[in-house]
Structure formats: C-alpha cells, structure tokens
FIDOMAR-826857 format. One record per residue (C-alpha): residue number from 1; residue in one letter; x, z, y. Coordinates in Angstrom, 2 decimals, always signed. Layout:
# residues N
<nr NUM, rest a, east X, up Z, north Y>
...
This chain:
# residues 367
<nr 1, rest x, east +108.41, up +78.58, north +65.78>
<nr 2, rest x, east +105.23, up +80.68, north +66.08>
<nr 3, rest x, east +103.94, up +78.30, north +68.76>
<nr 4, rest x, east +104.66, up +75.27, north +66.57>
<nr 5, rest x, east +102.89, up +76.83, north +63.58>
<nr 6, rest x, east +99.86, up +77.60, north +65.76>
<nr 7, rest x, east +99.74, up +73.97, north +66.90>
<nr 8, rest x, east +99.77, up +72.72, north +63.31>
<nr 9, rest x, east +96.91, up +75.05, north +62.31>
<nr 10, rest x, east +94.78, up +74.06, north +65.33>
<nr 11, rest x, east +95.32, up +70.34, north +64.66>
<nr 12, rest x, east +94.32, up +70.79, north +61.02>
<nr 13, rest x, east +91.16, up +72.64, north +62.06>
<nr 14, rest x, east +90.22, up +69.84, north +64.49>
<nr 15, rest x, east +90.59, up +67.20, north +61.81>
<nr 16, rest x, east +88.32, up +69.14, north +59.43>
<nr 17, rest x, east +85.48, up +70.19, north +61.75>
<nr 18, rest x, east +85.91, up +67.78, north +64.69>
<nr 19, rest x, east +85.74, up +70.61, north +67.25>
<nr 20, rest x, east +86.86, up +70.14, north +70.83>
<nr 21, rest x, east +90.09, up +71.95, north +71.79>
<nr 22, rest x, east +89.96, up +75.07, north +73.91>
<nr 23, rest x, east +90.26, up +74.26, north +77.61>
<nr 24, rest x, east +92.91, up +75.65, north +79.92>
<nr 25, rest x, east +95.48, up +76.48, north +77.23>
<nr 26, rest x, east +98.36, up +74.85, north +75.39>
<nr 27, rest x, east +96.87, up +72.06, north +73.31>
<nr 28, rest x, east +97.62, up +70.54, north +69.90>
<nr 29, rest x, east +97.10, up +66.91, north +68.90>
<nr 30, rest x, east +97.19, up +65.76, north +65.29>
<nr 31, rest x, east +98.89, up +62.45, north +64.53>
<nr 32, rest x, east +96.96, up +60.69, north +61.79>
<nr 33, rest x, east +97.24, up +57.17, north +60.43>
<nr 34, rest x, east +96.41, up +54.93, north +63.41>
<nr 35, rest x, east +94.70, up +57.54, north +65.62>
<nr 36, rest x, east +95.30, up +60.79, north +67.52>
<nr 37, rest x, east +93.01, up +63.81, north +66.97>
<nr 38, rest x, east +91.75, up +64.58, north +69.56>
<nr 39, rest x, east +92.71, up +61.73, north +71.85>
<nr 40, rest x, east +91.59, up +63.55, north +75.06>
<nr 41, rest x, east +92.93, up +66.99, north +75.99>
<nr 42, rest x, east +92.97, up +69.05, north +79.16>
<nr 43, rest x, east +95.59, up +71.56, north +80.34>
<nr 44, rest x, east +96.49, up +73.36, north +83.53>
<nr 45, rest x, east +99.80, up +72.80, north +85.33>
<nr 46, rest x, east +102.62, up +74.56, north +83.43>
<nr 47, rest x, east +100.91, up +74.22, north +80.03>
<nr 48, rest x, east +102.02, up +72.05, north +77.13>
<nr 49, rest x, east +100.65, up +69.66, north +74.54>
<nr 50, rest x, east +102.21, up +69.42, north +71.06>
<nr 51, rest x, east +101.81, up +66.38, north +68.79>
<nr 52, rest x, east +102.17, up +67.08, north +65.07>
<nr 53, rest x, east +102.62, up +64.56, north +62.29>
<nr 54, rest x, east +102.02, up +66.53, north +59.09>
<nr 55, rest x, east +101.56, up +63.74, north +56.55>
<nr 56, rest x, east +103.35, up +60.53, north +55.66>
<nr 57, rest x, east +102.62, up +56.83, north +55.46>
<nr 58, rest x, east +102.66, up +54.55, north +58.50>
<nr 59, rest x, east +105.44, up +55.32, north +61.01>
<nr 60, rest x, east +104.18, up +56.77, north +64.33>
<nr 61, rest x, east +105.56, up +58.31, north +67.50>
<nr 62, rest x, east +104.22, up +59.35, north +70.92>
<nr 63, rest x, east +105.26, up +57.87, north +74.28>
<nr 64, rest x, east +103.75, up +57.92, north +77.77>
<nr 65, rest x, east +102.80, up +55.17, north +80.21>
<nr 66, rest x, east +104.72, up +56.95, north +83.00>
<nr 67, rest x, east +108.00, up +56.77, north +81.03>
<nr 68, rest x, east +108.79, up +60.40, north +81.86>
<nr 69, rest x, east +108.78, up +61.46, north +78.21>
<nr 70, rest x, east +111.56, up +60.23, north +75.94>
<nr 71, rest x, east +109.93, up +59.36, north +72.60>
<nr 72, rest x, east +111.62, up +59.66, north +69.24>
<nr 73, rest x, east +111.76, up +56.54, north +67.12>
<nr 74, rest x, east +108.60, up +55.96, north +65.03>
<nr 75, rest x, east +108.79, up +58.10, north +61.89>
<nr 76, rest x, east +106.67, up +57.97, north +58.74>
<nr 77, rest x, east +107.39, up +61.59, north +57.79>
<nr 78, rest x, east +106.40, up +64.97, north +59.31>
<nr 79, rest x, east +107.47, up +65.55, north +62.92>
<nr 80, rest x, east +106.47, up +67.34, north +66.13>
<nr 81, rest x, east +106.84, up +66.53, north +69.84>
<nr 82, rest x, east +105.94, up +68.70, north +72.84>
<nr 83, rest x, east +105.56, up +67.91, north +76.54>
<nr 84, rest x, east +104.97, up +70.43, north +79.33>
<nr 85, rest x, east +103.02, up +69.25, north +82.40>
<nr 86, rest x, east +103.74, up +70.62, north +85.84>
<nr 87, rest x, east +101.64, up +68.36, north +88.12>
<nr 88, rest x, east +97.94, up +67.54, north +88.27>
<nr 89, rest x, east +97.13, up +64.06, north +87.05>
<nr 90, rest x, east +96.00, up +61.80, north +84.25>
<nr 91, rest x, east +98.68, up +61.02, north +81.67>
<nr 92, rest x, east +98.15, up +58.29, north +79.09>
<nr 93, rest x, east +100.05, up +58.21, north +75.80>
<nr 94, rest x, east +100.22, up +55.88, north +72.80>
<nr 95, rest x, east +102.04, up +55.08, north +69.56>
<nr 96, rest x, east +104.64, up +52.36, north +70.03>
<nr 97, rest x, east +103.78, up +50.84, north +66.62>
<nr 98, rest x, east +99.97, up +50.89, north +66.74>
<nr 99, rest x, east +99.07, up +51.20, north +70.44>
<nr 100, rest x, east +100.14, up +50.19, north +73.90>
<nr 101, rest x, east +100.06, up +51.09, north +77.61>
<nr 102, rest x, east +96.73, up +51.34, north +79.36>
<nr 103, rest x, east +94.86, up +52.85, north +76.43>
<nr 104, rest x, east +95.03, up +50.05, north +73.89>
<nr 105, rest x, east +95.05, up +50.75, north +70.15>
<nr 106, rest x, east +96.29, up +54.15, north +68.97>
<nr 107, rest x, east +96.31, up +56.03, north +72.30>
<nr 108, rest x, east +95.02, up +59.06, north +74.22>
<nr 109, rest x, east +94.90, up +60.89, north +77.56>
<nr 110, rest x, east +96.08, up +64.27, north +78.86>
<nr 111, rest x, east +94.18, up +65.58, north +81.91>
<nr 112, rest x, east +96.08, up +68.12, north +84.00>
<nr 113, rest x, east +94.06, up +70.01, north +86.60>
<nr 114, rest x, east +93.48, up +73.50, north +87.98>
<nr 115, rest x, east +90.87, up +74.34, north +85.34>
<nr 116, rest x, east +92.39, up +72.51, north +82.39>
<nr 117, rest x, east +89.06, up +70.73, north +81.92>
<nr 118, rest x, east +88.21, up +67.31, north +80.61>
<nr 119, rest x, east +86.36, up +64.90, north +82.87>
<nr 120, rest x, east +82.95, up +63.59, north +81.87>
<nr 121, rest x, east +82.69, up +60.46, north +79.74>
<nr 122, rest x, east +80.76, up +57.61, north +81.34>
<nr 123, rest x, east +78.65, up +55.41, north +79.07>
<nr 124, rest x, east +76.70, up +52.39, north +80.31>
<nr 125, rest x, east +74.16, up +50.05, north +78.72>
<nr 126, rest x, east +72.81, up +46.89, north +80.38>
<nr 127, rest x, east +69.57, up +45.18, north +79.30>
<nr 128, rest x, east +68.80, up +42.37, north +79.08>
<nr 129, rest x, east +72.24, up +40.83, north +78.86>
<nr 130, rest x, east +72.38, up +37.95, north +79.48>
<nr 131, rest x, east +69.58, up +38.08, north +82.05>
<nr 132, rest x, east +67.70, up +35.34, north +83.87>
<nr 133, rest x, east +67.80, up +34.69, north +87.59>
<nr 134, rest x, east +65.11, up +36.83, north +89.21>
<nr 135, rest x, east +64.67, up +39.05, north +86.14>
<nr 136, rest x, east +64.94, up +42.83, north +86.52>
<nr 137, rest x, east +68.04, up +44.24, north +84.78>
<nr 138, rest x, east +68.10, up +47.88, north +83.66>
<nr 139, rest x, east +71.31, up +49.91, north +83.84>
<nr 140, rest x, east +71.32, up +53.12, north +81.77>
<nr 141, rest x, east +74.00, up +55.83, north +81.90>
<nr 142, rest x, east +72.07, up +58.42, north +79.87>
<nr 143, rest x, east +74.70, up +58.26, north +77.12>
<nr 144, rest x, east +77.30, up +59.76, north +79.46>
<nr 145, rest x, east +78.49, up +63.28, north +78.61>
<nr 146, rest x, east +80.25, up +66.18, north +80.28>
<nr 147, rest x, east +82.53, up +68.34, north +78.12>
<nr 148, rest x, east +81.94, up +71.67, north +79.82>
<nr 149, rest x, east +79.23, up +71.00, north +82.39>
<nr 150, rest x, east +76.36, up +68.73, north +83.30>
<nr 151, rest x, east +76.64, up +65.41, north +85.13>
<nr 152, rest x, east +75.33, up +65.79, north +88.66>
<nr 153, rest x, east +75.86, up +62.31, north +90.10>
<nr 154, rest x, east +75.61, up +58.71, north +88.93>
<nr 155, rest x, east +77.06, up +55.99, north +91.16>
<nr 156, rest x, east +76.73, up +52.28, north +90.51>
<nr 157, rest x, east +78.51, up +49.07, north +91.42>
<nr 158, rest x, east +75.74, up +46.61, north +90.54>
<nr 159, rest x, east +76.99, up +43.56, north +92.46>
<nr 160, rest x, east +80.49, up +43.63, north +90.95>
<nr 161, rest x, east +82.35, up +43.88, north +94.27>
<nr 162, rest x, east +84.27, up +47.04, north +93.27>
<nr 163, rest x, east +82.42, up +49.49, north +95.53>
<nr 164, rest x, east +79.81, up +51.97, north +94.28>
<nr 165, rest x, east +77.04, up +51.05, north +96.68>
<nr 166, rest x, east +74.15, up +52.67, north +94.74>
<nr 167, rest x, east +73.91, up +56.47, north +94.30>
<nr 168, rest x, east +71.02, up +57.69, north +92.13>
<nr 169, rest x, east +72.04, up +61.36, north +92.18>
<nr 170, rest x, east +71.31, up +63.05, north +88.85>
<nr 171, rest x, east +69.15, up +60.10, north +87.70>
<nr 172, rest x, east +70.92, up +58.24, north +84.94>
<nr 173, rest x, east +69.27, up +54.83, north +85.45>
<nr 174, rest x, east +69.24, up +52.02, north +87.99>
<nr 175, rest x, east +67.76, up +48.54, north +88.24>
<nr 176, rest x, east +68.16, up +45.31, north +90.17>
<nr 177, rest x, east +67.71, up +41.54, north +89.90>
<nr 178, rest x, east +69.95, up +38.62, north +90.85>
<nr 179, rest x, east +69.06, up +35.49, north +92.80>
<nr 180, rest x, east +71.78, up +33.18, north +91.47>
<nr 181, rest x, east +73.55, up +32.49, north +88.15>
<nr 182, rest x, east +76.80, up +34.44, north +87.82>
<nr 183, rest x, east +78.98, up +36.62, north +85.62>
<nr 184, rest x, east +79.88, up +40.00, north +87.09>
<nr 185, rest x, east +81.36, up +43.37, north +86.10>
<nr 186, rest x, east +78.93, up +46.25, north +86.62>
<nr 187, rest x, east +80.44, up +49.75, north +87.00>
<nr 188, rest x, east +79.20, up +53.28, north +86.56>
<nr 189, rest x, east +80.94, up +56.38, north +87.91>
<nr 190, rest x, east +79.76, up +59.81, north +86.80>
<nr 191, rest x, east +80.67, up +63.18, north +88.33>
<nr 192, rest x, east +80.30, up +66.59, north +86.64>
<nr 193, rest x, east +79.50, up +69.87, north +88.34>
<nr 194, rest x, east +83.19, up +70.64, north +88.88>
<nr 195, rest x, east +83.70, up +67.33, north +90.68>
<nr 196, rest x, east +85.55, up +65.61, north +87.82>
<nr 197, rest x, east +84.80, up +61.89, north +87.57>
<nr 198, rest x, east +84.92, up +59.11, north +85.03>
<nr 199, rest x, east +84.10, up +55.41, north +85.17>
<nr 200, rest x, east +83.13, up +52.66, north +82.77>
<nr 201, rest x, east +82.26, up +48.96, north +83.08>
<nr 202, rest x, east +80.09, up +46.33, north +81.44>
<nr 203, rest x, east +80.15, up +42.56, north +81.87>
<nr 204, rest x, east +76.80, up +41.04, north +82.82>
<nr 205, rest x, east +75.90, up +37.36, north +82.67>
<nr 206, rest x, east +73.02, up +36.06, north +84.79>
<nr 207, rest x, east +71.70, up +32.67, north +83.69>
<nr 208, rest x, east +69.49, up +30.14, north +85.39>
<nr 209, rest x, east +66.35, up +29.79, north +83.30>
<nr 210, rest x, east +65.65, up +26.33, north +81.85>
<nr 211, rest x, east +63.02, up +24.23, north +83.64>
<nr 212, rest x, east +60.14, up +23.08, north +81.46>
<nr 213, rest x, east +58.46, up +19.72, north +82.07>
<nr 214, rest x, east +56.34, up +17.41, north +79.89>
<nr 215, rest x, east +53.91, up +14.49, north +79.91>
<nr 216, rest x, east +50.66, up +13.98, north +77.97>
<nr 217, rest x, east +49.62, up +10.40, north +77.18>
<nr 218, rest x, east +46.93, up +9.18, north +77.27>
<nr 219, rest x, east +45.22, up +11.55, north +79.68>
<nr 220, rest x, east +42.22, up +11.51, north +79.73>
<nr 221, rest x, east +41.83, up +10.89, north +76.02>
<nr 222, rest x, east +38.78, up +10.23, north +73.86>
<nr 223, rest x, east +37.79, up +12.78, north +71.22>
<nr 224, rest x, east +39.41, up +11.90, north +67.91>
<nr 225, rest x, east +42.22, up +9.93, north +69.56>
<nr 226, rest x, east +45.84, up +11.15, north +69.25>
<nr 227, rest x, east +47.71, up +12.41, north +72.33>
<nr 228, rest x, east +51.50, up +12.32, north +72.61>
<nr 229, rest x, east +53.30, up +15.22, north +74.34>
<nr 230, rest x, east +56.88, up +14.62, north +75.53>
<nr 231, rest x, east +59.12, up +17.39, north +76.97>
<nr 232, rest x, east +62.29, up +15.29, north +77.27>
<nr 233, rest x, east +62.23, up +15.71, north +81.05>
<nr 234, rest x, east +62.89, up +19.48, north +80.68>
<nr 235, rest x, east +66.40, up +20.60, north +81.65>
<nr 236, rest x, east +68.72, up +23.63, north +81.73>
<nr 237, rest x, east +70.93, up +23.91, north +84.85>
<nr 238, rest x, east +73.75, up +25.77, north +83.06>
<nr 239, rest x, east +73.39, up +24.97, north +79.38>
<nr 240, rest x, east +71.27, up +23.23, north +76.75>
<nr 241, rest x, east +67.67, up +23.57, north +75.59>
<nr 242, rest x, east +67.61, up +24.58, north +71.93>
<nr 243, rest x, east +63.89, up +25.18, north +71.32>
<nr 244, rest x, east +60.56, up +23.62, north +72.35>
<nr 245, rest x, east +57.35, up +25.60, north +71.72>
<nr 246, rest x, east +53.83, up +24.30, north +72.40>
<nr 247, rest x, east +50.39, up +25.79, north +73.00>
<nr 248, rest x, east +48.35, up +22.67, north +72.24>
<nr 249, rest x, east +44.93, up +24.29, north +71.80>
<nr 250, rest x, east +45.02, up +26.25, north +75.07>
<nr 251, rest x, east +44.58, up +29.72, north +73.50>
<nr 252, rest x, east +47.74, up +31.17, north +75.10>
<nr 253, rest x, east +49.76, up +31.28, north +71.86>
<nr 254, rest x, east +52.70, up +28.96, north +71.27>
<nr 255, rest x, east +51.67, up +28.04, north +67.75>
<nr 256, rest x, east +53.71, up +24.83, north +67.45>
<nr 257, rest x, east +57.52, up +25.14, north +67.29>
<nr 258, rest x, east +59.32, up +21.79, north +67.19>
<nr 259, rest x, east +62.84, up +23.29, north +67.31>
<nr 260, rest x, east +65.16, up +21.09, north +69.36>
<nr 261, rest x, east +62.76, up +18.11, north +69.10>
<nr 262, rest x, east +61.20, up +17.51, north +72.50>
<nr 263, rest x, east +57.95, up +15.79, north +71.47>
<nr 264, rest x, east +54.84, up +16.29, north +69.35>
<nr 265, rest x, east +51.24, up +15.00, north +69.08>
<nr 266, rest x, east +47.71, up +15.98, north +68.04>
<nr 267, rest x, east +44.06, up +14.94, north +68.37>
<nr 268, rest x, east +40.98, up +16.84, north +69.57>
<nr 269, rest x, east +37.54, up +16.70, north +67.97>
<nr 270, rest x, east +35.43, up +17.98, north +70.88>
<nr 271, rest x, east +35.22, up +16.85, north +74.51>
<nr 272, rest x, east +36.28, up +19.24, north +77.28>
<nr 273, rest x, east +39.36, up +20.37, north +79.23>
<nr 274, rest x, east +42.39, up +22.02, north +77.57>
<nr 275, rest x, east +45.36, up +23.69, north +79.34>
<nr 276, rest x, east +48.43, up +22.72, north +77.31>
<nr 277, rest x, east +51.62, up +24.79, north +77.71>
<nr 278, rest x, east +55.28, up +24.13, north +76.92>
<nr 279, rest x, east +57.95, up +26.85, north +76.63>
<nr 280, rest x, east +61.63, up +25.84, north +76.47>
<nr 281, rest x, east +64.50, up +28.19, north +75.52>
<nr 282, rest x, east +68.24, up +27.72, north +76.12>
<nr 283, rest x, east +71.18, up +28.89, north +74.03>
<nr 284, rest x, east +71.34, up +32.28, north +75.75>
<nr 285, rest x, east +67.68, up +33.10, north +75.11>
<nr 286, rest x, east +66.49, up +32.34, north +78.66>
<nr 287, rest x, east +63.16, up +30.51, north +78.76>
<nr 288, rest x, east +60.88, up +28.62, north +81.12>
<nr 289, rest x, east +57.24, up +27.50, north +80.88>
<nr 290, rest x, east +54.91, up +24.91, north +82.39>
<nr 291, rest x, east +51.33, up +23.72, north +81.87>
<nr 292, rest x, east +49.30, up +20.48, north +82.00>
<nr 293, rest x, east +45.55, up +20.00, north +82.07>
<nr 294, rest x, east +44.29, up +17.56, north +79.41>
<nr 295, rest x, east +40.84, up +15.96, north +79.77>
<nr 296, rest x, east +39.06, up +15.05, north +76.53>
<nr 297, rest x, east +36.18, up +12.58, north +76.91>
<nr 298, rest x, east +33.39, up +12.01, north +74.37>
<nr 299, rest x, east +33.99, up +9.27, north +71.87>
<nr 300, rest x, east +31.93, up +6.08, north +72.64>
<nr 301, rest x, east +28.61, up +5.69, north +70.74>
<nr 302, rest x, east +28.73, up +3.10, north +67.95>
<nr 303, rest x, east +27.08, up -0.29, north +68.72>
<nr 304, rest x, east +23.62, up -0.96, north +67.19>
<nr 305, rest x, east +23.73, up -3.55, north +64.37>
<nr 306, rest x, east +22.34, up -7.05, north +65.11>
<nr 307, rest x, east +19.04, up -8.02, north +63.41>
<nr 308, rest x, east +19.51, up -10.17, north +60.31>
<nr 309, rest x, east +19.19, up -13.96, north +60.79>
<nr 310, rest x, east +16.26, up -15.45, north +58.75>
<nr 311, rest x, east +17.19, up -18.04, north +56.16>
<nr 312, rest x, east +16.41, up -21.63, north +57.19>
<nr 313, rest x, east +15.98, up -24.60, north +54.84>
<nr 314, rest x, east +18.89, up -26.98, north +54.91>
<nr 315, rest x, east +18.52, up -29.74, north +57.46>
<nr 316, rest x, east +19.37, up -33.36, north +56.76>
<nr 317, rest x, east +22.36, up -34.69, north +58.61>
<nr 318, rest x, east +21.54, up -36.04, north +62.01>
<nr 319, rest x, east +21.23, up -39.78, north +62.21>
<nr 320, rest x, east +20.81, up -41.46, north +65.54>
<nr 321, rest x, east +17.78, up -43.70, north +65.77>
<nr 322, rest x, east +18.53, up -47.30, north +64.83>
<nr 323, rest x, east +16.83, up -50.41, north +66.00>
<nr 324, rest x, east +16.99, up -54.01, north +64.97>
<nr 325, rest x, east +19.52, up -56.03, north +66.84>
<nr 326, rest x, east +18.06, up -58.04, north +69.59>
<nr 327, rest x, east +18.77, up -61.70, north +69.49>
<nr 328, rest x, east +20.49, up -61.54, north +72.81>
<nr 329, rest x, east +23.03, up -64.31, north +72.95>
<nr 330, rest x, east +22.16, up -65.30, north +69.38>
<nr 331, rest x, east +18.97, up -66.93, north +70.77>
<nr 332, rest x, east +21.07, up -69.47, north +72.57>
<nr 333, rest x, east +22.54, up -70.60, north +69.29>
<nr 334, rest x, east +20.96, up -72.82, north +66.70>
<nr 335, rest x, east +20.97, up -73.21, north +63.01>
<nr 336, rest x, east +23.67, up -71.59, north +60.95>
<nr 337, rest x, east +25.50, up -70.31, north +63.96>
<nr 338, rest x, east +22.43, up -68.43, north +65.13>
<nr 339, rest x, east +21.87, up -67.00, north +61.64>
<nr 340, rest x, east +25.53, up -65.88, north +61.42>
<nr 341, rest x, east +25.25, up -64.20, north +64.79>
<nr 342, rest x, east +22.16, up -62.26, north +63.74>
<nr 343, rest x, east +23.77, up -61.23, north +60.38>
<nr 344, rest x, east +26.73, up -59.89, north +62.30>
<nr 345, rest x, east +24.40, up -57.70, north +64.28>
<nr 346, rest x, east +22.62, up -56.64, north +61.06>
<nr 347, rest x, east +25.87, up -55.18, north +59.78>
<nr 348, rest x, east +25.56, up -52.39, north +62.35>
<nr 349, rest x, east +22.44, up -51.15, north +60.56>
<nr 350, rest x, east +22.19, up -49.16, north +57.36>
<nr 351, rest x, east +19.97, up -48.84, north +54.40>
<nr 352, rest x, east +16.46, up -50.22, north +54.52>
<nr 353, rest x, east +16.78, up -51.30, north +58.13>
<nr 354, rest x, east +19.80, up -53.41, north +57.27>
<nr 355, rest x, east +17.95, up -55.02, north +54.36>
<nr 356, rest x, east +14.92, up -55.71, north +56.56>
<nr 357, rest x, east +17.17, up -57.25, north +59.20>
<nr 358, rest x, east +18.87, up -59.53, north +56.64>
<nr 359, rest x, east +15.52, up -60.51, north +55.16>
<nr 360, rest x, east +14.29, up -61.42, north +58.61>
<nr 361, rest x, east +17.36, up -63.50, north +59.29>
<nr 362, rest x, east +16.95, up -65.24, north +55.97>
<nr 363, rest x, east +13.31, up -65.98, north +56.72>
<nr 364, rest x, east +14.28, up -67.46, north +60.05>
<nr 365, rest x, east +16.91, up -69.53, north +58.41>
<nr 366, rest x, east +14.21, up -70.96, north +56.14>
<nr 367, rest x, east +12.31, up -72.21, north +59.07>
C-alpha cells in the first residue's frame, strides 16, 4: 500500500512539473486522457513500473507488445497496474482504446538495463527536402538528446540501404548529394557515453531539376521592334513546370514572372547585345535556368523626302498631225465619182482642215 501511494505521488509530481523520473529505481507512470506521463522510463532488472489512473473520463488500460502482461479491461475510473521486469530489454506498452503495438497513439517504452538508464533520443532534420539532383543535402542531428550523459557518436545511413555507412563521431551533422532522382529513407543512430543507442529516420525525395529552354524571335532585332520569347520547349523529367521567370534586360534579376505562361515579349530602345535568362520551377520547388544572347541592331535611318515637283501649265491634248487626203485612186475617177471619193477622204479630217478639204473638193467640182 505504501509503495502504491508513493507511485501516485510521484506521478502527480511529474504531471505538475514535467520532471524526469529517477533512474535505476521503481518507476511510476501517470495515465492521463490519451497519453502516459512519462512515456519513457528506465529500470534495472528486478525493478517495477506502476501505472496509475487517478482521474476519470475516457476508459484506458495498459498492455504490452510482448503479450507477457495480462491487461485489465479499459476502465474510465481510478485504477493501478504494476509490472516487474527481470530481463534486460526494451518493452513497449500502449492503451488498447487509444494506442496500438509498435508505438502508435497512446503508448510508451520501458527500458530495462544494468543502470536503469534511458537511451538517448535521436532527432534528425534534412534540408532541403525535396532536393535536386546534384544539390548538397544537409543532415542535422543536433536536436538529439541524452538523458543522463552526452552523445558521443553520430552514425548515418544516407543512401537508404539500411546500413550506417557514415560515422561522424561527436559531430552532429553530415552532408551528401545524389546523382539520380529517388525517394529514400535516411537514418541517424546516436550513442551516449554509456553505449546506449537510439535511431530515427526521415524520408528524403530527390528530384530531377526542370530543364529550361527558350527561343527569341526575331534575333537579331532592330531597336524599337518587339521580340517574342517562348519557353514552351522547357520540360520537367518527373513533374510539371509551374512558373516561368525572365530576365529580359540582362541585369541578372528575374523581374518578369509570367506564372505558368511560357511566353512573353518586349522591345529595346538602344542597339547592343543583351543576355536574356529564363528560370523555370516545378511543383516541388526545383528550378533550372538557361540563357540566350540577343543582338539589337540600330533602327534604319529615315529616307530623305523627294524635292517638290514644280507646277506646269496644263497641256492641250495630243493630236496627231493631219494632212489632206491625197487623191490617190480618186484621180482615176471623173466627175461626181471623183468628188465623192475625195469627200470620203475629207471625213477623216477634223475642224478647219476638214472644212478646207471640202472647200477644195467643191472648188474642183466647179471646174
């Protein structure tokens, strides 16, 4: 009874101040709504752990992955349960209502070893994630902790094959790059000064960067003329391009963002050479760049105006020179027939010439 009362008091103190339990002694675990406090305890062989449910509400119980502890049915009222450990090992427990085997949900771990100590806690961050092919990836285990001693060794599985091929000693960081797109599980194993170990994992995705490509037309271009830039030939080997950014003035800054539209245009006022850049980004944030040289020629000089044409007086319509009809065959005729022949020829004339011709014919007829 005294031992049970001590367990209840220790559990209550842990809930209030969040202190770690004393190592190498019988331990107490408080059973709260949906979590155990603490959820990691360490004891030596022959020592016990007592779980105490002091409140009410959701029904809870405690059971072990190894099945060696017979749990009571979940209960929503006060209860206690005690297990004594005789063999070194790692023993996982959980609530049958709110947890499950393997450490899911409402669960915890009892570590049984010669010193009753807790192993270190491995913590791993991976940046950037996702990463691009060929990009350096940083692995950081500085968030790892040791309960009662410092961490003396960091070991890494950076290629995801399950073996810890990289040992950085007491240095908490590592780095590497990847030559092909893939998704892998990186692992960190930490060891404290007593030799206790702990592991953790992180999933890392390595993407192939998108490939930027564009055309500029026309090139060369005259100053003041518009140039069209088209990046539709860009591609992403393992996804989709979601953003096109342009450096159209060659100053190194991508000042034009056309979103997922692959083309744009602009004109240039001064002749010279401009290095135009395109940056494309895929849905994971990976990006690729390319450049094109654009030649801007001077605009052609305007043509000189033609001199004005002097005004000229109106000219009379052209009339071909006319001549009196020659007698020709008419001379072989006589009398009225000759006169009729000549009149016929006079009809081809106009104006005064025609009148003179008729007058002449008439005069001849009077002869």
